[in-house]
C-alpha positions as semicolon CSV with decimal commas, in nm:
position;residue;x (nm);y (nm);z (nm)
1;M;-0,502;1,648;-1,072
2;L;-0,541;1,974;-0,882
3;L;-0,915;1,912;-0,843
4;T;-0,841;1,572;-0,698
5;V;-0,596;1,715;-0,446
6;I;-0,846;1,986;-0,348
7;S;-1,122;1,726;-0,319
8;L;-0,912;1,494;-0,117
9;T;-0,809;1,784;0,117
10;A;-1,163;1,882;0,161
11;I;-1,268;1,526;0,240
12;G;-0,987;1,511;0,499
13;G;-1,105;1,830;0,658
14;C;-1,451;1,677;0,727
15;T;-1,329;1,396;0,933
16;D;-1,208;1,339;1,288
17;V;-0,882;1,208;1,156
18;D;-0,643;1,480;1,039
19;V;-0,444;1,335;0,747
20;D;-0,284;1,535;0,466
21;V;-0,240;1,252;0,218
22;A;-0,181;1,482;-0,079
23;S;0,117;1,646;0,090
24;T;0,263;1,312;0,176
25;R;0,214;1,185;-0,183
26;A;0,387;1,506;-0,313
27;L;0,701;1,439;-0,117
28;Q;1,012;1,352;-0,321
29;P;1,221;1,166;-0,056
30;D;1,593;1,099;-0,108
31;V;1,593;0,751;0,027
32;P;1,697;0,401;-0,086
33;P;1,482;0,260;-0,374
34;L;1,270;0,023;-0,155
35;Q;1,172;0,308;0,079
36;A;1,097;0,534;-0,215
37;E;0,866;0,272;-0,361
38;L;0,701;0,202;-0,033
39;H;0,647;0,580;0,003
40;L;0,493;0,600;-0,348
41;Q;0,270;0,296;-0,307
42;Y;0,152;0,350;0,050
43;S;0,072;0,712;-0,029
44;E;-0,129;0,609;-0,334
45;L;-0,324;0,373;-0,119
46;A;-0,377;0,640;0,145
47;L;-0,517;0,873;-0,132
48;R;-0,756;0,603;-0,234
49;E;-0,876;0,528;0,113
50;M;-0,933;0,896;0,173
51;A;-1,130;0,931;-0,150
52;E;-1,347;0,631;-0,039
53;G;-1,423;0,803;0,284
54;N;-1,209;0,585;0,509
55;P;-0,985;0,830;0,694
56;A;-0,867;0,579;0,958
57;S;-0,717;0,355;0,685
58;A;-0,586;0,655;0,496
59;K;-0,402;0,760;0,819
60;L;-0,243;0,412;0,865
61;Y;-0,117;0,412;0,507
62;N;-0,010;0,779;0,524
63;D;0,190;0,714;0,838
64;K;0,369;0,422;0,669
65;A;0,436;0,639;0,361
66;L;0,587;0,907;0,587
67;Q;0,810;0,642;0,766
68;A;0,926;0,518;0,424
69;A;0,993;0,877;0,310
70;A;1,208;0,930;0,621
71;G;1,406;0,632;0,522
72;H;1,283;0,396;0,794
73;R;1,213;0,032;0,746
74;V;0,840;-0,025;0,715
75;L;0,714;-0,368;0,796
76;P;0,379;-0,516;0,697
77;E;0,123;-0,572;0,967
78;K;0,100;-0,913;1,104
79;P;-0,229;-1,092;1,035
80;Q;-0,500;-1,108;1,301
81;G;-0,603;-1,463;1,234
82;P;-0,493;-1,784;1,065
83;E;-0,654;-1,722;0,730
84;M;-0,405;-1,456;0,637
85;Q;-0,108;-1,606;0,823
86;V;-0,012;-1,829;0,523
87;H;-0,002;-1,521;0,293
88;Y;0,189;-1,316;0,544
89;D;0,447;-1,607;0,556
90;R;0,461;-1,608;0,180
91;L;0,524;-1,234;0,178
92;V;0,803;-1,262;0,438
93;A;0,967;-1,548;0,248
94;F;0,937;-1,351;-0,075
95;M;1,101;-1,043;0,077
96;G;1,372;-1,252;0,224
97;S;1,457;-1,439;-0,100
98;A;1,403;-1,158;-0,358
99;S;1,747;-1,005;-0,370
100;R;1,732;-0,957;-0,740
101;T;1,370;-0,831;-0,750
102;S;1,308;-0,475;-0,813
103;A;1,213;-0,242;-0,531
104;A;0,885;-0,174;-0,712
105;V;0,788;-0,534;-0,705
106;L;0,882;-0,582;-0,344
107;A;0,691;-0,266;-0,242
108;R;0,392;-0,370;-0,455
109;A;0,377;-0,716;-0,287
110;Q;0,397;-0,558;0,063
111;V;0,147;-0,280;0,006
112;M;-0,106;-0,503;-0,173
113;Y;-0,079;-0,766;0,105
114;E;-0,162;-0,493;0,349
115;C;-0,442;-0,371;0,128
116;W;-0,585;-0,726;0,106
117;H;-0,550;-0,784;0,479
118;E;-0,727;-0,455;0,568
119;E;-1,001;-0,501;0,310
120;R;-1,068;-0,853;0,439
121;R;-1,081;-0,718;0,795
122;E;-1,338;-0,451;0,692
123;N;-1,530;-0,707;0,480
124;I;-1,730;-0,439;0,304
125;D;-1,653;-0,455;-0,067
126;P;-1,576;-0,800;-0,221
127;G;-1,444;-0,622;-0,526
128;D;-1,177;-0,436;-0,327
129;I;-1,077;-0,759;-0,141
130;A;-1,035;-0,946;-0,476
131;A;-0,845;-0,652;-0,644
132;C;-0,593;-0,633;-0,356
133;E;-0,548;-1,005;-0,347
134;Q;-0,497;-1,015;-0,727
135;A;-0,235;-0,735;-0,714
136;F;-0,044;-0,916;-0,435
137;E;-0,055;-1,246;-0,633
138;T;0,065;-1,062;-0,947
139;A;0,356;-0,915;-0,756
140;L;0,465;-1,255;-0,640
141;Q;0,422;-1,406;-0,990
142;S;0,624;-1,128;-1,139
143;H;0,912;-1,233;-0,921
144;E;0,869;-1,598;-1,015
145;T;0,841;-1,535;-1,389
146;G;1,069;-1,241;-1,425
147;M;0,794;-1,042;-1,601
148;P;0,737;-0,682;-1,498
149;I;0,424;-0,584;-1,323
150;K;0,182;-0,392;-1,536
151;K;0,036;-0,102;-1,349
152;Q;-0,293;-0,217;-1,195
153;H;-0,554;0,012;-1,048
154;V;-0,696;-0,114;-0,724
155;N;-1,037;0,044;-0,683
């Protein structure tokens, strides 16, 4: 774990974007459950993006993690085209109707939607696109079926 943090810090130091994703991930915010889950999941995604050599995306997710850790409402990005609009609308409807859904499931749906949206926009790795889409769909299905989400690793 320490080696990973050191490696990610070293990667961050070699870029034009100054992002300390490891410090953000290490925060223990005293915030409502949804913000705590958004902090956790956005910071994990920021770590992944930094490890993949994508500091701009890491900064985006790190900033969202910091907003959540400060207790602020963090909204998903609106899509930049009609292809993702239907899924954005599904997410917004899900978030509005999921009063009995756990904060972890709500945060997972939001963060994986954003992951999917960003990976589609970059259009570099079909595997990453599919993994984010599958994780988003799993979160929505978890709400519909009442089954808990099994921890999925998004590459």
